[in-house]
Backbone as XML, in Angstrom:
<?xml version="1.0"?>
<chain id="A" units="angstrom">
  <residue number="1" name="MET">
    <atom name="N" x="105.239" y="36.950" z="11.898"/>
    <atom name="CA" x="104.031" y="36.146" z="11.818"/>
    <atom name="C" x="103.324" y="36.160" z="13.181"/>
  </residue>
  <residue number="2" name="LEU">
    <atom name="N" x="102.025" y="36.315" z="13.155"/>
    <atom name="CA" x="101.239" y="36.331" z="14.380"/>
    <atom name="C" x="101.075" y="34.918" z="14.938"/>
  </residue>
  <residue number="3" name="PRO">
    <atom name="N" x="101.031" y="34.790" z="16.271"/>
    <atom name="CA" x="100.782" y="33.465" z="16.851"/>
    <atom name="C" x="99.348" y="33.019" z="16.561"/>
  </residue>
  <residue number="4" name="THR">
    <atom name="N" x="99.141" y="31.730" z="16.531"/>
    <atom name="CA" x="97.799" y="31.192" z="16.262"/>
    <atom name="C" x="96.900" y="31.403" z="17.475"/>
  </residue>
  <residue number="5" name="VAL">
    <atom name="N" x="95.619" y="31.277" z="17.249"/>
    <atom name="CA" x="94.638" y="31.404" z="18.327"/>
    <atom name="C" x="94.874" y="30.320" z="19.392"/>
  </residue>
  <residue number="6" name="PHE">
    <atom name="N" x="95.381" y="29.187" z="18.983"/>
    <atom name="CA" x="95.623" y="28.094" z="19.928"/>
    <atom name="C" x="96.768" y="28.406" z="20.891"/>
  </residue>
  <residue number="7" name="LYS">
    <atom name="N" x="97.646" y="29.322" z="20.481"/>
    <atom name="CA" x="98.758" y="29.706" z="21.352"/>
    <atom name="C" x="98.425" y="30.918" z="22.211"/>
  </residue>
  <residue number="8" name="THR">
    <atom name="N" x="97.454" y="31.712" z="21.792"/>
    <atom name="CA" x="97.154" y="32.948" z="22.513"/>
    <atom name="C" x="95.922" y="32.867" z="23.400"/>
  </residue>
  <residue number="9" name="CYS">
    <atom name="N" x="95.049" y="31.905" z="23.157"/>
    <atom name="CA" x="93.806" y="31.788" z="23.932"/>
    <atom name="C" x="93.824" y="30.533" z="24.801"/>
  </residue>
  <residue number="10" name="VAL">
    <atom name="N" x="93.513" y="30.728" z="26.053"/>
    <atom name="CA" x="93.459" y="29.600" z="26.982"/>
    <atom name="C" x="92.008" y="29.405" z="27.419"/>
  </residue>
  <residue number="11" name="PRO">
    <atom name="N" x="91.446" y="28.217" z="27.192"/>
    <atom name="CA" x="90.059" y="27.974" z="27.609"/>
    <atom name="C" x="89.895" y="28.091" z="29.121"/>
  </residue>
  <residue number="12" name="ARG">
    <atom name="N" x="88.709" y="28.484" z="29.541"/>
    <atom name="CA" x="88.405" y="28.566" z="30.968"/>
    <atom name="C" x="88.394" y="27.166" z="31.573"/>
  </residue>
  <residue number="13" name="GLU">
    <atom name="N" x="88.552" y="27.109" z="32.880"/>
    <atom name="CA" x="88.664" y="25.835" z="33.598"/>
    <atom name="C" x="87.464" y="24.916" z="33.365"/>
  </residue>
  <residue number="14" name="GLU">
    <atom name="N" x="86.247" y="25.474" z="33.367"/>
    <atom name="CA" x="85.067" y="24.611" z="33.195"/>
    <atom name="C" x="85.028" y="23.974" z="31.813"/>
  </residue>
  <residue number="15" name="ILE">
    <atom name="N" x="85.624" y="24.619" z="30.843"/>
    <atom name="CA" x="85.697" y="24.026" z="29.503"/>
    <atom name="C" x="86.721" y="22.895" z="29.500"/>
  </residue>
  <residue number="16" name="LEU">
    <atom name="N" x="87.880" y="23.150" z="30.081"/>
    <atom name="CA" x="88.917" y="22.122" z="30.140"/>
    <atom name="C" x="88.459" y="20.900" z="30.930"/>
  </residue>
  <residue number="17" name="ALA">
    <atom name="N" x="87.652" y="21.127" z="31.971"/>
    <atom name="CA" x="87.174" y="20.024" z="32.804"/>
    <atom name="C" x="85.943" y="19.345" z="32.216"/>
  </residue>
  <residue number="18" name="GLY">
    <atom name="N" x="85.401" y="19.884" z="31.115"/>
    <atom name="CA" x="84.202" y="19.306" z="30.505"/>
    <atom name="C" x="82.954" y="19.565" z="31.317"/>
  </residue>
  <residue number="19" name="GLU">
    <atom name="N" x="82.941" y="20.647" z="32.084"/>
    <atom name="CA" x="81.816" y="20.946" z="32.970"/>
    <atom name="C" x="80.961" y="22.116" z="32.505"/>
  </residue>
  <residue number="20" name="LEU">
    <atom name="N" x="81.182" y="22.593" z="31.295"/>
    <atom name="CA" x="80.423" y="23.743" z="30.815"/>
    <atom name="C" x="79.028" y="23.308" z="30.401"/>
  </residue>
  <residue number="21" name="SER">
    <atom name="N" x="78.031" y="23.925" z="30.998"/>
    <atom name="CA" x="76.646" y="23.616" z="30.680"/>
    <atom name="C" x="76.186" y="24.491" z="29.516"/>
  </residue>
  <residue number="22" name="LEU">
    <atom name="N" x="75.492" y="23.908" z="28.569"/>
    <atom name="CA" x="74.985" y="24.689" z="27.440"/>
    <atom name="C" x="73.973" y="25.726" z="27.900"/>
  </residue>
  <residue number="23" name="ASP">
    <atom name="N" x="73.340" y="25.498" z="29.060"/>
    <atom name="CA" x="72.402" y="26.484" z="29.609"/>
    <atom name="C" x="73.102" y="27.793" z="29.951"/>
  </residue>
  <residue number="24" name="SER">
    <atom name="N" x="74.402" y="27.764" z="30.126"/>
    <atom name="CA" x="75.154" y="28.960" z="30.482"/>
    <atom name="C" x="75.259" y="29.951" z="29.332"/>
  </residue>
  <residue number="25" name="PHE">
    <atom name="N" x="74.924" y="29.525" z="28.119"/>
    <atom name="CA" x="75.086" y="30.403" z="26.974"/>
    <atom name="C" x="73.883" y="31.304" z="26.741"/>
  </residue>
  <residue number="26" name="ALA">
    <atom name="N" x="72.768" y="31.018" z="27.350"/>
    <atom name="CA" x="71.571" y="31.829" z="27.123"/>
    <atom name="C" x="70.892" y="32.095" z="28.463"/>
  </residue>
  <residue number="27" name="ALA">
    <atom name="N" x="71.042" y="33.312" z="28.930"/>
    <atom name="CA" x="70.430" y="33.683" z="30.208"/>
    <atom name="C" x="68.923" y="33.771" z="30.039"/>
  </residue>
  <residue number="28" name="LYS">
    <atom name="N" x="68.213" y="33.231" z="30.987"/>
    <atom name="CA" x="66.772" y="33.389" z="31.029"/>
    <atom name="C" x="66.508" y="34.545" z="31.998"/>
  </residue>
  <residue number="29" name="LEU">
    <atom name="N" x="66.114" y="35.679" z="31.435"/>
    <atom name="CA" x="65.991" y="36.893" z="32.239"/>
    <atom name="C" x="65.018" y="36.735" z="33.403"/>
  </residue>
  <residue number="30" name="ARG">
    <atom name="N" x="63.971" y="35.936" z="33.225"/>
    <atom name="CA" x="63.027" y="35.695" z="34.316"/>
    <atom name="C" x="63.749" y="35.103" z="35.522"/>
  </residue>
  <residue number="31" name="LEU">
    <atom name="N" x="64.648" y="34.141" z="35.271"/>
    <atom name="CA" x="65.389" y="33.517" z="36.365"/>
    <atom name="C" x="66.376" y="34.485" z="37.002"/>
  </residue>
  <residue number="32" name="VAL">
    <atom name="N" x="66.931" y="35.388" z="36.199"/>
    <atom name="CA" x="67.845" y="36.402" z="36.747"/>
    <atom name="C" x="67.078" y="37.308" z="37.700"/>
  </residue>
  <residue number="33" name="VAL">
    <atom name="N" x="65.914" y="37.782" z="37.272"/>
    <atom name="CA" x="65.091" y="38.666" z="38.100"/>
    <atom name="C" x="64.657" y="37.959" z="39.387"/>
  </residue>
  <residue number="34" name="GLN">
    <atom name="N" x="64.339" y="36.678" z="39.285"/>
    <atom name="CA" x="63.897" y="35.905" z="40.453"/>
    <atom name="C" x="65.055" y="35.479" z="41.354"/>
  </residue>
  <residue number="35" name="GLY">
    <atom name="N" x="66.293" y="35.693" z="40.899"/>
    <atom name="CA" x="67.451" y="35.271" z="41.677"/>
    <atom name="C" x="67.713" y="33.781" z="41.607"/>
  </residue>
  <residue number="36" name="LYS">
    <atom name="N" x="67.187" y="33.118" z="40.558"/>
    <atom name="CA" x="67.318" y="31.666" z="40.426"/>
    <atom name="C" x="68.217" y="31.253" z="39.261"/>
  </residue>
  <residue number="37" name="ALA">
    <atom name="N" x="68.824" y="32.221" z="38.577"/>
    <atom name="CA" x="69.690" y="31.920" z="37.429"/>
    <atom name="C" x="71.021" y="31.366" z="37.923"/>
  </residue>
  <residue number="38" name="PRO">
    <atom name="N" x="71.792" y="30.697" z="37.047"/>
    <atom name="CA" x="73.122" y="30.232" z="37.439"/>
    <atom name="C" x="73.969" y="31.393" z="37.960"/>
  </residue>
  <residue number="39" name="TRP">
    <atom name="N" x="74.909" y="31.102" z="38.820"/>
    <atom name="CA" x="75.704" y="32.134" z="39.495"/>
    <atom name="C" x="76.408" y="33.066" z="38.528"/>
  </residue>
  <residue number="40" name="VAL">
    <atom name="N" x="76.754" y="32.580" z="37.334"/>
    <atom name="CA" x="77.456" y="33.443" z="36.377"/>
    <atom name="C" x="76.591" y="34.607" z="35.912"/>
  </residue>
  <residue number="41" name="TYR">
    <atom name="N" x="75.267" y="34.487" z="36.049"/>
    <atom name="CA" x="74.363" y="35.575" z="35.684"/>
    <atom name="C" x="73.950" y="36.410" z="36.889"/>
  </residue>
  <residue number="42" name="GLN">
    <atom name="N" x="74.115" y="35.898" z="38.081"/>
    <atom name="CA" x="73.716" y="36.627" z="39.285"/>
    <atom name="C" x="74.770" y="37.645" z="39.726"/>
  </residue>
  <residue number="43" name="ASP">
    <atom name="N" x="76.010" y="37.381" z="39.409"/>
    <atom name="CA" x="77.101" y="38.249" z="39.842"/>
    <atom name="C" x="77.567" y="39.102" z="38.664"/>
  </residue>
  <residue number="44" name="PRO">
    <atom name="N" x="77.322" y="40.423" z="38.697"/>
    <atom name="CA" x="77.690" y="41.271" z="37.561"/>
    <atom name="C" x="79.181" y="41.216" z="37.215"/>
  </residue>
  <residue number="45" name="THR">
    <atom name="N" x="80.046" y="41.156" z="38.216"/>
    <atom name="CA" x="81.489" y="41.118" z="37.952"/>
    <atom name="C" x="81.853" y="39.867" z="37.168"/>
  </residue>
  <residue number="46" name="THR">
    <atom name="N" x="81.327" y="38.730" z="37.583"/>
    <atom name="CA" x="81.586" y="37.462" z="36.889"/>
    <atom name="C" x="80.986" y="37.486" z="35.484"/>
  </residue>
  <residue number="47" name="PHE">
    <atom name="N" x="79.758" y="37.978" z="35.379"/>
    <atom name="CA" x="79.088" y="38.016" z="34.078"/>
    <atom name="C" x="79.892" y="38.827" z="33.075"/>
  </residue>
  <residue number="48" name="PHE">
    <atom name="N" x="80.291" y="40.049" z="33.452"/>
    <atom name="CA" x="80.988" y="40.896" z="32.498"/>
    <atom name="C" x="82.434" y="40.462" z="32.278"/>
  </residue>
  <residue number="49" name="ALA">
    <atom name="N" x="83.015" y="39.730" z="33.217"/>
    <atom name="CA" x="84.357" y="39.180" z="33.007"/>
    <atom name="C" x="84.328" y="38.058" z="31.970"/>
  </residue>
  <residue number="50" name="ASN">
    <atom name="N" x="83.189" y="37.381" z="31.860"/>
    <atom name="CA" x="83.059" y="36.245" z="30.945"/>
    <atom name="C" x="82.313" y="36.592" z="29.656"/>
  </residue>
  <residue number="51" name="THR">
    <atom name="N" x="81.909" y="37.834" z="29.504"/>
    <atom name="CA" x="81.075" y="38.221" z="28.376"/>
    <atom name="C" x="81.795" y="39.224" z="27.491"/>
  </residue>
  <residue number="52" name="PHE">
    <atom name="N" x="81.839" y="38.928" z="26.209"/>
    <atom name="CA" x="82.396" y="39.868" z="25.250"/>
    <atom name="C" x="81.285" y="40.829" z="24.866"/>
  </residue>
  <residue number="53" name="ALA">
    <atom name="N" x="81.522" y="42.103" z="25.073"/>
    <atom name="CA" x="80.500" y="43.119" z="24.800"/>
    <atom name="C" x="80.395" y="43.366" z="23.296"/>
  </residue>
  <residue number="54" name="THR">
    <atom name="N" x="79.518" y="42.625" z="22.651"/>
    <atom name="CA" x="79.295" y="42.793" z="21.216"/>
    <atom name="C" x="78.506" y="44.070" z="20.966"/>
  </residue>
  <residue number="55" name="TYR">
    <atom name="N" x="78.437" y="44.458" z="19.721"/>
    <atom name="CA" x="77.646" y="45.631" z="19.348"/>
    <atom name="C" x="76.190" y="45.427" z="19.786"/>
  </residue>
  <residue number="56" name="GLY">
    <atom name="N" x="75.658" y="44.217" z="19.574"/>
    <atom name="CA" x="74.273" y="43.921" z="19.946"/>
    <atom name="C" x="74.039" y="44.048" z="21.442"/>
  </residue>
  <residue number="57" name="LEU">
    <atom name="N" x="74.980" y="43.560" z="22.242"/>
    <atom name="CA" x="74.843" y="43.658" z="23.698"/>
    <atom name="C" x="74.915" y="45.111" z="24.144"/>
  </residue>
  <residue number="58" name="LYS">
    <atom name="N" x="75.831" y="45.869" z="23.563"/>
    <atom name="CA" x="75.949" y="47.293" z="23.903"/>
    <atom name="C" x="74.668" y="48.042" z="23.540"/>
  </residue>
  <residue number="59" name="THR">
    <atom name="N" x="74.093" y="47.712" z="22.393"/>
    <atom name="CA" x="72.843" y="48.346" z="21.970"/>
    <atom name="C" x="71.711" y="47.994" z="22.921"/>
  </residue>
  <residue number="60" name="LEU">
    <atom name="N" x="71.619" y="46.729" z="23.290"/>
    <atom name="CA" x="70.584" y="46.290" z="24.217"/>
    <atom name="C" x="70.685" y="47.025" z="25.549"/>
  </residue>
  <residue number="61" name="ILE">
    <atom name="N" x="71.884" y="47.105" z="26.097"/>
    <atom name="CA" x="72.092" y="47.783" z="27.373"/>
    <atom name="C" x="71.716" y="49.261" z="27.259"/>
  </residue>
  <residue number="62" name="ALA">
    <atom name="N" x="72.141" y="49.900" z="26.179"/>
    <atom name="CA" x="71.830" y="51.323" z="25.984"/>
    <atom name="C" x="70.317" y="51.537" z="25.873"/>
  </residue>
  <residue number="63" name="GLU">
    <atom name="N" x="69.627" y="50.665" z="25.161"/>
    <atom name="CA" x="68.182" y="50.805" z="24.999"/>
    <atom name="C" x="67.443" y="50.563" z="26.324"/>
  </residue>
  <residue number="64" name="VAL">
    <atom name="N" x="67.855" y="49.552" z="27.049"/>
    <atom name="CA" x="67.208" y="49.254" z="28.334"/>
    <atom name="C" x="67.363" y="50.412" z="29.305"/>
  </residue>
  <residue number="65" name="PHE">
    <atom name="N" x="68.600" y="50.878" z="29.475"/>
    <atom name="CA" x="68.819" y="51.967" z="30.420"/>
    <atom name="C" x="68.232" y="53.278" z="29.915"/>
  </residue>
  <residue number="66" name="GLY">
    <atom name="N" x="68.203" y="53.468" z="28.591"/>
    <atom name="CA" x="67.571" y="54.646" z="28.024"/>
    <atom name="C" x="66.086" y="54.699" z="28.347"/>
  </residue>
  <residue number="67" name="ARG">
    <atom name="N" x="65.429" y="53.545" z="28.322"/>
    <atom name="CA" x="64.002" y="53.498" z="28.638"/>
    <atom name="C" x="63.751" y="53.633" z="30.132"/>
  </residue>
  <residue number="68" name="LEU">
    <atom name="N" x="64.673" y="53.118" z="30.940"/>
    <atom name="CA" x="64.490" y="53.208" z="32.387"/>
    <atom name="C" x="64.598" y="54.640" z="32.893"/>
  </residue>
  <residue number="69" name="VAL">
    <atom name="N" x="65.413" y="55.453" z="32.245"/>
    <atom name="CA" x="65.606" y="56.825" z="32.727"/>
    <atom name="C" x="64.599" y="57.797" z="32.114"/>
  </residue>
  <residue number="70" name="SER">
    <atom name="N" x="63.797" y="57.360" z="31.128"/>
    <atom name="CA" x="62.844" y="58.297" z="30.540"/>
    <atom name="C" x="61.562" y="58.368" z="31.325"/>
  </residue>
</chain>
């Protein structure tokens, strides 16, 4: 029998401490470009460590970079 999600997944510290801001779930690209977004969006290593690369995100990245190189 597989272990439950409650045994295999550990919430991040900000969730356990009740400090997670709902603003963290939706990046405002204007603020990212201006350098005014929350730190989790300013640092690529932190962003990708905390982000599950869904099919939609992969498609978005491929389309953006595809247009930049054309």
